[in-house]
PASEBA-1860 file (N, C-alpha, C; in nm, 3 decimals):
! residues 129
1> AVVSTQST> 12.834/8.722/10.393/12.859/8.721/10.535/12.740/8.781/10.611 ~ 12.677/8.882/10.551/12.563/8.944/10.617/12.446/8.849/10.626 ~ 12.421/8.773/10.519/12.309/8.679/10.518/12.328/8.570/10.622 ~ 12.451/8.518/10.632/12.475/8.413/10.730/12.462/8.466/10.872 ~ 12.501/8.590/10.896/12.486/8.649/11.029/12.338/8.668/11.062 ~ 12.257/8.710/10.964/12.115/8.729/10.989/12.046/8.597/11.015 ~ 12.077/8.496/10.937/12.010/8.367/10.956/12.051/8.301/11.086 ~ 12.176/8.315/11.127/12.216/8.257/11.255/12.155/8.335/11.370
9> GIDHSLDN> 12.131/8.464/11.351/12.063/8.541/11.456/11.921/8.497/11.475 ~ 11.852/8.464/11.368/11.714/8.416/11.377/11.710/8.277/11.441 ~ 11.811/8.197/11.417/11.815/8.061/11.471/11.860/8.056/11.617 ~ 11.886/8.166/11.680/11.939/8.172/11.817/12.076/8.107/11.827 ~ 12.153/8.112/11.719/12.287/8.051/11.719/12.391/8.144/11.780 ~ 12.364/8.272/11.780/12.460/8.367/11.837/12.415/8.406/11.978 ~ 12.509/8.403/12.071/12.476/8.431/12.211/12.446/8.578/12.235 ~ 12.508/8.668/12.161/12.490/8.811/12.188/12.371/8.871/12.115
17> IDYTIGEK> 12.301/8.792/12.032/12.183/8.843/11.962/12.064/8.758/12.004 ~ 11.964/8.822/12.062/11.847/8.749/12.107/11.722/8.827/12.064 ~ 11.611/8.759/12.060/11.486/8.824/12.023/11.372/8.760/12.098 ~ 11.265/8.835/12.108/11.140/8.782/12.162/11.031/8.807/12.059 ~ 10.932/8.721/12.060/10.819/8.736/11.970/10.701/8.782/12.053 ~ 10.643/8.894/12.015/10.532/8.949/12.092/10.419/8.997/12.002 ~ 10.305/9.013/12.058/10.189/9.066/11.986/10.190/9.218/11.992 ~ 10.135/9.281/11.891/10.125/9.427/11.891/10.017/9.471/11.989
25> LFMERLLD> 10.037/9.587/12.045/9.935/9.647/12.130/9.818/9.693/12.044 ~ 9.705/9.723/12.108/9.587/9.766/12.035/9.615/9.892/11.954 ~ 9.680/9.991/12.013/9.709/10.116/11.943/9.810/10.094/11.830 ~ 9.903/10.000/11.847/9.998/9.969/11.740/9.927/9.907/11.620 ~ 9.830/9.819/11.646/9.753/9.761/11.537/9.664/9.866/11.472 ~ 9.604/9.952/11.553/9.514/10.054/11.501/9.586/10.155/11.414 ~ 9.702/10.202/11.459/9.778/10.303/11.386/9.875/10.242/11.286 ~ 9.893/10.110/11.289/9.984/10.037/11.201/10.127/10.092/11.214
33> MEIRDPPS> 10.171/10.108/11.337/10.307/10.153/11.363/10.350/10.106/11.501 ~ 10.480/10.107/11.525/10.532/10.066/11.655/10.534/10.185/11.749 ~ 10.485/10.163/11.871/10.478/10.271/11.969/10.576/10.247/12.083 ~ 10.603/10.123/12.113/10.690/10.090/12.226/10.829/10.148/12.208 ~ 10.885/10.196/12.318/11.023/10.245/12.316/11.118/10.127/12.312 ~ 11.234/10.144/12.251/11.332/10.035/12.253/11.381/10.012/12.396 ~ 11.424/9.892/12.427/11.469/9.864/12.564/11.591/9.948/12.597 ~ 11.599/9.988/12.721/11.713/10.068/12.766/11.779/9.999/12.883
41> GTARALST> 11.898/10.044/12.912/11.966/9.988/13.029/12.087/9.907/12.989 ~ 12.083/9.781/13.022/12.200/9.695/13.004/12.227/9.668/12.857 ~ 12.347/9.622/12.831/12.384/9.587/12.693/12.302/9.469/12.644 ~ 12.264/9.380/12.734/12.182/9.264/12.695/12.043/9.311/12.650 ~ 11.986/9.409/12.719/11.854/9.461/12.681/11.861/9.533/12.547 ~ 11.973/9.599/12.519/11.987/9.671/12.392/12.002/9.576/12.274 ~ 12.055/9.457/12.296/12.075/9.363/12.186/11.957/9.268/12.169 ~ 11.851/9.288/12.245/11.733/9.203/12.234/11.634/9.270/12.139
49> GLLYPDEG> 11.592/9.196/12.038/11.497/9.248/11.941/11.356/9.200/11.972 ~ 11.259/9.271/11.922/11.118/9.234/11.938/11.060/9.211/11.799 ~ 11.016/9.088/11.773/10.958/9.053/11.644/10.808/9.035/11.659 ~ 10.735/9.076/11.556/10.590/9.063/11.554/10.550/8.961/11.447 ~ 10.444/8.887/11.471/10.393/8.801/11.363/10.343/8.889/11.248 ~ 10.373/8.847/11.126/10.338/8.926/11.009/10.203/8.880/10.956 ~ 10.098/8.952/10.993/9.964/8.914/10.949/9.919/8.993/10.827 ~ 9.979/9.107/10.802/9.932/9.191/10.694/9.996/9.162/10.560
57> QSFESVLY> 10.116/9.109/10.557/10.187/9.087/10.432/10.207/8.938/10.405 ~ 10.111/8.858/10.440/10.125/8.714/10.424/10.104/8.673/10.279 ~ 10.136/8.550/10.250/10.129/8.498/10.113/9.987/8.502/10.060 ~ 9.889/8.480/10.146/9.750/8.477/10.101/9.704/8.612/10.050 ~ 9.760/8.720/10.101/9.716/8.852/10.055/9.773/8.887/9.918 ~ 9.876/8.816/9.873/9.931/8.841/9.741/9.836/8.786/9.635 ~ 9.779/8.670/9.660/9.685/8.610/9.568/9.544/8.650/9.608 ~ 9.447/8.599/9.537/9.308/8.625/9.573/9.256/8.519/9.669
65> YGNEWLLF> 9.345/8.439/9.726/9.308/8.332/9.817/9.236/8.392/9.938 ~ 9.116/8.347/9.963/9.039/8.396/10.076/8.954/8.518/10.045 ~ 8.968/8.572/9.924/8.892/8.692/9.886/8.782/8.661/9.787 ~ 8.744/8.535/9.774/8.642/8.497/9.677/8.509/8.565/9.707 ~ 8.473/8.569/9.834/8.346/8.631/9.873/8.346/8.780/9.840 ~ 8.454/8.847/9.867/8.465/8.990/9.836/8.455/9.014/9.685 ~ 8.521/8.931/9.606/8.512/8.946/9.460/8.372/8.916/9.409 ~ 8.306/8.818/9.467/8.169/8.786/9.427/8.075/8.902/9.458
73> VWEVLLVA> 8.087/8.959/9.577/8.003/9.073/9.614/8.030/9.192/9.522 ~ 8.157/9.216/9.488/8.191/9.324/9.395/8.122/9.304/9.261 ~ 8.128/9.182/9.208/8.066/9.154/9.079/7.915/9.174/9.083 ~ 7.852/9.124/9.190/7.706/9.136/9.202/7.665/9.282/9.215 ~ 7.735/9.357/9.297/7.701/9.499/9.313/7.725/9.578/9.185 ~ 7.832/9.547/9.114/7.859/9.617/8.989/7.750/9.587/8.885 ~ 7.714/9.461/8.870/7.610/9.425/8.773/7.475/9.485/8.815 ~ 7.443/9.481/8.945/7.315/9.536/8.991/7.310/9.687/8.968
81> TLDHWTGG> 7.419/9.757/8.995/7.422/9.902/8.973/7.411/9.935/8.825 ~ 7.486/9.863/8.743/7.477/9.889/8.599/7.341/9.850/8.544 ~ 7.279/9.746/8.597/7.145/9.706/8.555/7.045/9.817/8.587 ~ 7.060/9.879/8.703/6.973/9.991/8.741/6.995/10.110/8.648 ~ 7.122/10.142/8.619/7.154/10.257/8.534/7.112/10.237/8.389 ~ 7.115/10.113/8.341/7.079/10.089/8.201/6.931/10.066/8.183 ~ 6.853/10.081/8.286/6.709/10.068/8.275/6.658/9.925/8.272 ~ 6.728/9.835/8.337/6.682/9.697/8.348/6.733/9.604/8.240
89> SFILASAI> 6.830/9.645/8.163/6.888/9.559/8.062/7.002/9.478/8.124 ~ 6.970/9.356/8.166/7.068/9.273/8.236/7.183/9.232/8.145 ~ 7.155/9.204/8.021/7.259/9.164/7.926/7.358/9.277/7.904 ~ 7.307/9.399/7.884/7.394/9.514/7.865/7.475/9.542/7.992 ~ 7.412/9.531/8.109/7.482/9.552/8.235/7.592/9.449/8.255 ~ 7.565/9.323/8.221/7.666/9.218/8.234/7.781/9.241/8.139 ~ 7.751/9.284/8.017/7.856/9.310/7.919/7.945/9.427/7.963 ~ 7.884/9.531/8.015/7.962/9.646/8.063/8.047/9.607/8.184
97> AWLFNEVI> 7.991/9.527/8.274/8.066/9.482/8.391/8.184/9.396/8.350 ~ 8.162/9.305/8.253/8.272/9.221/8.204/8.379/9.308/8.140 ~ 8.336/9.402/8.057/8.430/9.491/7.990/8.510/9.572/8.092 ~ 8.442/9.623/8.193/8.509/9.701/8.297/8.613/9.617/8.369 ~ 8.575/9.495/8.408/8.668/9.410/8.482/8.784/9.362/8.396 ~ 8.757/9.324/8.274/8.862/9.270/8.189/8.956/9.378/8.139 ~ 8.902/9.484/8.090/8.986/9.584/8.025/9.048/9.679/8.126 ~ 8.967/9.741/8.206/9.019/9.846/8.294/9.093/9.789/8.414
105> LNSFSKWR> 9.030/9.701/8.491/9.095/9.650/8.611/9.216/9.563/8.581 ~ 9.205/9.475/8.482/9.319/9.388/8.450/9.435/9.465/8.391 ~ 9.408/9.562/8.306/9.519/9.640/8.249/9.584/9.727/8.357 ~ 9.504/9.783/8.447/9.562/9.860/8.557/9.643/9.771/8.648 ~ 9.592/9.652/8.677/9.664/9.558/8.763/9.795/9.515/8.699 ~ 9.794/9.486/8.570/9.916/9.447/8.500/10.017/9.561/8.499 ~ 9.971/9.683/8.475/10.061/9.798/8.474/10.123/9.819/8.612 ~ 10.040/9.807/8.716/10.089/9.827/8.853/10.189/9.719/8.892
113> CQRNVASK> 10.161/9.594/8.855/10.253/9.484/8.887/10.385/9.500/8.815 ~ 10.381/9.539/8.688/10.505/9.560/8.614/10.586/9.674/8.675 ~ 10.519/9.780/8.714/10.590/9.892/8.775/10.653/9.851/8.908 ~ 10.581/9.768/8.985/10.633/9.721/9.112/10.755/9.632/9.092 ~ 10.748/9.540/8.997/10.862/9.452/8.969/10.979/9.534/8.919 ~ 10.953/9.631/8.834/11.061/9.713/8.781/11.130/9.793/8.890 ~ 11.055/9.843/8.984/11.117/9.922/9.091/11.189/9.834/9.192 ~ 11.136/9.716/9.221/11.198/9.629/9.320/11.322/9.558/9.265
121> ALIDERFL> 11.317/9.519/9.137/11.428/9.445/9.078/11.527/9.535/9.005 ~ 11.500/9.665/9.003/11.585/9.762/8.935/11.602/9.729/8.787 ~ 11.490/9.688/8.725/11.487/9.658/8.582/11.396/9.762/8.517 ~ 11.439/9.813/8.403/11.357/9.910/8.332/11.228/9.843/8.283 ~ 11.118/9.915/8.288/10.989/9.860/8.251/10.985/9.814/8.106 ~ 11.067/9.872/8.021/11.068/9.834/7.879/11.115/9.691/7.858 ~ 11.190/9.635/7.954/11.242/9.499/7.940/11.144/9.395/7.990 ~ 11.037/9.435/8.053/10.937/9.339/8.102/10.836/9.311/7.994
129> L> 10.797/9.186/7.981/10.698/9.149/7.879/10.559/9.173/7.927
END
């Protein structure tokens, strides 16, 4: 019953529930929080919601879609730094960079993702493969 009430509210099917879509103010975007006071006065103003477009939690941010340039720059800077530290041995620097990315970052990412799924789905981490 709750799901059907929420979906009909979004569809403007209920007369007593209304919403407006608005952009965040500069300070709201800067501080990443809502600053505006809720509407006051009439019962109609109290039942009106304010929705914001969701730019920070979009589907593209879950994947690496759109972050290819950032990942490329990370790889180049890592190899260049390791090349400098190893005294100009590009092969050794590339091998260390590959090892760092494959072993450390991927294992940390896998551990973090499993922990997130376990906490959100209320499943013990031992049951995840």
